C-alpha positions, 0 to 999 in steps of 0.5 A: 931603548934597547932590549937586553938579557943580563946573566947575574952569575957570570956578569955577562949581557946580550944586547940588542935582539929583537926579542928578550927571548932571542938574547936569552937563547943566545946566552943559554947557547953559551952556557948560561943557566936560565935561572940566572937570566933576567930581561931588562930594557936599557935607556941610554939617555938616563942615568943609573939606576933609571937607565934600567927598566925591568919589564920582560916576559922572560922574567915571569917565573913562578918557580923562582917566586917571580910572577910578573914581568918585573924583577921582584927580588931587590937583590936581583934588581941590585945585581943587574944594575951593577952589571949594567953599570960596569958594562955600559958606562 
């Protein structure tokens, strides 16, 4: 399992940091907007969509109606899975 943060606007991903917050900072420093960044865990031995696990503290965003570590909006989850599918496989 590796940690990753996906920018759903730019369709890029930062992978392998110690914490999701490290990857988030990396993308923010390169022009990403925080509201577009979602933390995931990638399980390379699994097929999509099970390869993507939505579990990160950076996903807790009450102002975006996401009140848990999970990504509650199904359209955001679909975007993340599609991006991972393009970049990983």
